[in-house]
N, C-alpha and C positions, 0 to 999 in steps of 0.2 A: 297714309298711305298717299306715297307717291304717283305720282302723276300717269308713271309708266303701266305701276299696278291698275289703277283707275280705269286706261285705258284698254290695256289689257282684259280685264273683266267684261267691261261692256262689249269689246269687240267678242271673247265668251258667250254675251248673254248672245248676241244677236245672231251669232251660231247655234246655236244650241234648240233643238229637236221642237219644234211647234206641239208635238202628240205627247210632253207630259207634261201630267198634271199635280202639279204644286202644290202643296199640305204642309201644313205646321208638324211641326213633332212633336208627338204626346207632351215633353217635357214643359210645352211651352203652352198657354191660357192669350186668348185675344178678346181682351175684354172694355168695355167703356169703364170712364173711370169718373164718377160727376165731382170727385175735389180736384181733376187737372183739366175737367171739361175736355176729352182727351182719351182716344183709344188709346189703352197701354198694352202689351207683351210682358206678360209675368213668368216669369221662373225663376227654379229656387236661391237662384243667386241675385237677383235681385227681378229689375221692373225697366223697359226704356216706355219711357214716351212717344206715343208715334205724330206728325203729323199727319193731317189728312190726308193727305196721299199714299202716302204707307198704307195709313189705315183700307182705305179702301181697295189697293191692289190686294192684302193680307183678307180683309173680309171675304175676297173672293176662292183665297185659296184654299179651298176646302176637299178636293180631289176629285171634285166630280167635273170640273171645265179641265180643258187643256190651254195652253198656252192664246190659242187665237180666238178661241171660245169668250177666254179671260180681258182679251183687251178689245173685242167686239162689244163685253157687256159693260165693262168704261166707257168704250166712246160712247154709249151711248147714253148710260148714265150720265154723262157731259157733255153730252150734244158739240161732240168735238173727234178729231182726224186725228191717225199720227202720233198712235201712242204707244204704240209694238213695241218700239227698244227703248222708248225709258221706260216701259213696264216690265219689258226680257232683263235691262240691268237693277233693275231692281229685285227682281228674283234672283238674279246671280252673285245680287250682295246679299240677299237673305239666307241665299244657298252655303253661301261663302262664309256667313256670321252663323252657321248652322241651325239659323230656324226654321224653316224648312225642307222638305225629301223629296223629290218628283216618283211618282207612280208609273 
């Protein structure tokens, strides 16, 4: 992915509505994989090993939270602020990769 594509995706994510409720597509399953000591995203063609940040975001993409609630939950869980743009950019990337849908 070029820098301009990445910049465009981040800008689109920041401008996306906060009232969407992201969730994983049914094709994908998020689970803890003891052998890899990490959360993974399973799908028929393969597996994606997730870093801790990606896993924490996707664990909360269950369709019950809007973006603002998801960000607030992450900020509270990790005792920090200012995660909104990064979370939105990750969700935009997950949407672009075909992992998530908006409700």
